[in-house]
C-alpha distance (Angstrom), angle and dihedral (degrees) to the residues before:
residue distance angle dihedral
M1 . . .
R2 3.82 . .
R3 3.78 117.3 .
L4 3.83 117.1 -125.7
N5 3.85 125.3 -160.2
L6 3.83 121.1 -167.4
I7 3.76 122.6 -148.8
G8 3.77 108.2 -169.9
A9 3.76 115.3 9.3
G10 3.83 111.8 -159.5
H11 3.74 121.1 144.1
V12 3.82 97.6 -59.2
G13 3.83 93.9 44.7
R14 3.76 92.7 48.3
V15 3.80 94.2 49.8
L16 3.77 94.8 46.1
G17 3.79 91.7 45.7
K18 3.79 92.8 50.2
L19 3.81 93.8 46.1
L20 3.84 95.8 45.3
A21 3.78 90.8 47.9
E22 3.81 95.3 47.1
A23 3.87 91.1 47.2
G24 3.79 89.6 53.6
S25 3.82 91.1 -122.5
F26 3.80 94.5 125.4
T27 3.78 137.1 1.7
V28 3.83 108.1 -119.3
Q29 3.81 102.8 -132.7
D30 3.81 115.9 165.6
V31 3.83 130.9 9.8
L32 3.85 119.8 -160.9
T33 3.80 121.5 -175.4
R34 3.78 136.1 152.3
S35 3.77 91.1 -75.0
L36 3.76 136.6 22.7
E37 3.81 88.4 -126.6
S38 3.84 93.9 57.3
A39 3.83 89.8 44.0
Q40 3.78 89.3 55.2
L41 3.78 91.3 49.5
A42 3.77 88.6 54.0
V43 3.78 91.5 48.5
D44 3.80 89.1 51.3
F45 3.81 91.6 51.7
I46 3.80 93.1 45.9
G47 3.80 91.8 46.9
S48 3.86 94.3 -135.9
G49 3.78 142.8 48.0
R50 3.76 135.0 64.7
A51 3.82 127.7 -86.5
V52 3.82 111.9 -128.3
A53 3.82 130.7 -171.8
S54 3.83 102.5 -147.6
H55 3.75 144.9 16.4
T56 3.81 90.0 -104.5
A57 3.85 88.8 64.7
L58 3.81 92.1 56.0
R59 3.78 113.7 111.4
E60 3.77 121.2 -143.5
A61 3.81 111.6 -77.5
D62 3.80 137.5 -173.7
V63 3.76 94.4 -142.5
I64 3.84 131.2 26.0
L65 3.78 124.2 -165.7
L66 3.81 117.2 -157.4
A67 3.80 101.0 -156.3
V68 3.81 95.5 174.1
G69 3.79 133.6 123.4
D70 3.79 118.0 -74.5
D71 3.78 94.2 -105.8
Q72 3.78 90.7 51.3
I73 3.79 98.6 51.2
A74 3.82 98.2 88.5
P75 3.79 95.6 40.5
A76 3.84 92.2 45.1
C77 3.78 89.7 49.6
A78 3.78 92.6 49.4
A79 3.81 90.6 50.1
L80 3.81 90.5 49.2
A81 3.79 93.0 49.2
A82 3.77 91.0 49.7
A83 3.86 92.4 49.6
V84 3.79 108.4 41.3
P85 3.85 138.6 27.4
L86 3.78 111.6 -97.7
H87 3.82 104.5 177.0
G88 3.81 107.4 139.0
V89 3.82 92.5 -1.6
I90 3.83 120.7 131.4
V91 3.85 112.5 -127.2
F92 3.77 119.6 -174.6
H93 3.80 140.0 166.0
C94 3.78 132.6 -157.7
S95 3.79 103.7 -136.0
G96 3.77 118.7 135.3
A97 3.80 93.9 -162.3
L98 3.84 100.3 47.4
A99 3.80 130.2 58.9
S100 3.82 128.5 -132.5
S101 3.83 87.7 -98.5
Q102 3.84 85.4 84.3
L103 3.82 85.0 74.5
E104 3.82 94.4 61.4
A105 3.87 91.0 124.3
A106 3.80 88.9 61.1
R107 3.83 92.4 44.9
A108 3.79 89.8 50.7
A109 3.80 87.7 54.1
G110 3.77 91.5 55.7
A111 3.81 100.2 -92.5
F112 3.84 127.0 135.9
V113 3.78 109.7 -126.6
A114 3.79 137.6 -157.7
S115 3.78 143.6 153.8
V116 3.82 125.6 -127.3
H117 3.81 116.0 -169.3
P118 3.88 115.7 -172.3
I119 3.83 106.7 -152.0
R120 3.82 96.9 -138.2
S121 3.76 140.0 100.7
F122 3.82 108.6 -107.0
A123 3.80 97.0 -164.8
D124 3.79 89.1 121.7
P125 3.79 107.9 36.2
A126 3.78 96.1 -174.4
A127 3.76 93.3 52.4
V128 3.78 91.7 48.1
A129 3.76 92.2 48.6
A130 3.85 89.2 51.7
Q131 3.80 94.2 47.5
F132 3.83 104.0 32.6
G133 3.79 97.4 119.8
G134 3.81 112.4 117.1
T135 3.79 94.5 19.6
F136 3.74 112.6 149.7
C137 3.81 117.3 -130.9
G138 3.73 123.1 -164.1
V139 3.88 107.4 -140.3
E140 3.78 135.3 -174.2
G141 3.74 137.4 150.3
D142 3.82 142.6 81.1
A143 3.80 113.6 -2.3
A144 3.80 91.1 -131.9
A145 3.79 89.4 57.8
L146 3.80 95.1 44.8
D147 3.80 91.4 48.6
I148 3.83 86.6 65.2
L149 3.75 100.1 34.3
A150 3.83 99.0 46.2
P151 3.83 95.1 61.7
A152 3.82 90.1 44.9
L153 3.88 90.0 53.1
H154 3.76 89.8 49.0
D155 3.84 89.3 53.2
I156 3.78 91.0 58.4
G157 3.78 93.1 47.7
A158 3.81 97.6 -101.7
R159 3.82 123.0 145.4
S160 3.84 110.0 -138.7
V161 3.78 119.4 -144.2
A162 3.79 119.5 -170.2
I163 3.81 113.6 -133.6
D164 3.77 134.6 -173.8
A165 3.79 109.1 -101.1
A166 3.76 91.1 -151.9
A167 3.82 89.3 59.8
K168 3.82 96.7 43.8
T169 3.81 93.0 120.8
V170 3.82 92.3 50.3
Y171 3.82 87.9 47.4
H172 3.79 91.0 54.8
A173 3.79 91.8 45.1
A174 3.82 87.6 58.6
A175 3.77 89.0 64.7
V176 3.81 89.7 49.0
F177 3.79 89.7 54.1
A178 3.78 92.4 45.8
S179 3.78 95.6 47.5
N180 3.83 118.4 11.4
Y181 3.79 100.7 34.9
L182 3.70 91.9 42.0
V183 3.83 87.0 62.0
T184 3.76 89.9 48.7
V185 3.77 92.3 53.6
L186 3.81 92.4 46.7
D187 3.81 89.1 50.6
A188 3.81 89.6 55.8
A189 3.82 88.9 51.8
L190 3.74 93.4 49.9
R191 3.82 92.9 47.7
A192 3.77 90.3 48.7
Y193 3.74 92.5 53.1
Q194 3.80 88.5 50.5
A195 3.75 90.8 50.2
A196 3.81 86.8 57.9
G197 3.79 89.7 56.7
V198 3.82 98.9 -95.2
P199 3.86 113.4 138.4
E200 3.76 114.1 -117.3
E201 3.83 95.2 -113.9
I202 3.83 90.8 52.0
A203 3.80 90.4 43.5
R204 3.82 89.5 60.3
Q205 3.77 90.3 50.6
L206 3.83 91.2 50.0
A207 3.80 94.2 49.1
R208 3.80 98.4 40.3
P209 3.85 98.8 75.2
L210 3.81 92.1 41.9
A211 3.86 91.4 51.4
Q212 3.79 96.8 41.0
E213 3.85 94.2 46.9
S214 3.82 90.9 46.6
M215 3.79 91.3 51.7
D216 3.80 92.5 44.9
N217 3.74 89.8 52.3
V218 3.83 93.3 47.6
F219 3.83 91.4 53.1
R220 3.79 93.2 42.0
L221 3.75 101.6 40.8
G222 3.84 108.3 12.9
A223 3.75 131.3 -100.1
A224 3.88 99.7 -79.1
P225 3.80 96.6 48.4
A226 3.83 89.9 46.1
L227 3.82 94.2 56.9
S228 3.75 117.3 110.2
G229 3.81 136.0 156.1
P230 3.84 136.5 70.6
V231 3.79 96.6 -38.7
A232 3.70 92.9 50.3
R233 3.82 89.5 50.8
G234 3.72 91.6 48.0
D235 3.84 91.5 -117.8
M236 3.80 94.6 147.3
A237 3.80 93.5 159.5
T238 3.83 88.6 65.5
V239 3.78 89.9 46.4
A240 3.82 90.8 53.4
R241 3.80 92.7 48.6
Q242 3.81 90.4 49.2
Q243 3.79 92.8 49.3
Q244 3.82 92.2 49.2
A245 3.84 92.6 48.2
L246 3.81 91.6 48.3
A247 3.82 91.8 48.2
A248 3.79 89.8 51.0
W249 3.81 91.4 50.7
D250 3.77 99.4 39.3
A251 3.83 122.8 -2.2
A252 3.81 94.9 -155.0
T253 3.85 94.0 51.6
G254 3.84 89.2 45.1
A255 3.77 90.4 53.1
L256 3.82 91.4 47.8
Y257 3.81 90.5 51.9
Q258 3.81 91.4 48.5
A259 3.81 91.9 47.8
L260 3.78 90.6 55.6
V261 3.83 95.2 51.5
P262 3.85 99.9 80.1
A263 3.88 93.7 48.6
T264 3.80 89.2 47.2
Q265 3.81 91.2 49.6
D266 3.79 88.8 53.0
L267 3.81 89.7 50.6
A268 3.78 89.3 50.2
R269 3.81 91.1 53.6
R270 3.76 90.5 50.8
K271 3.78 88.8 50.5
R272 3.77 92.4 51.7
G273 3.82 90.9 45.7
A274 3.77 90.6 53.2
V275 3.78 92.0 50.7
V276 3.78 91.6 51.2
């Protein structure tokens, strides 16, 4: 069984370490974090492994997971490469925003590198670990690394999706659109309802079926066929009146509305083209 060392063991590292160990994919060996206390907490969560205080205490491993923050990936990798032999070792990180090229120091030392990004919220690690099956993971990197990591991900119920490393930032931005900015747009809708005199609690009830039905239609039919409303109908006079009214009420919300019009017009053209 391949030996796995973890460097950094926040929520993502702990969950992956626990799942990989329980599935028998790897043996969790050593865990190194910013403090021995946090490393021990990670070991306790994982249920196996040994907390260590420094790179010099790390034993030789077959696979090393760098579960650190994005801005620490390159420095942590450089420190690892300077401290332990990496020839033939698989080194991977879990960032959704950065590519495996951040691990160049390990590659230069003879390692095979990759990135594995689980597309989940890890706010509650225990809950994620218990319900990880079916989770999509965006993967890219050296073939020799993915040949080992892909079966291990399959063993824990993950669904690997190959992504273009050169477009890693765009890939991560997709998640921001699908999650973070969706919340921003819904907030604008709720505030606009309230500006029209609708109480907040009622505003949520008004917006909920519209939002849920729209999302259901996007995932069932595709974005262009799911589009409805004034832009889809070509009623640009209504769009102009709405934009002006929003700008008079709240300049930032008016600007957000205006910024979304061109992209929505393009979507409407795609919808009309599909119908034809």
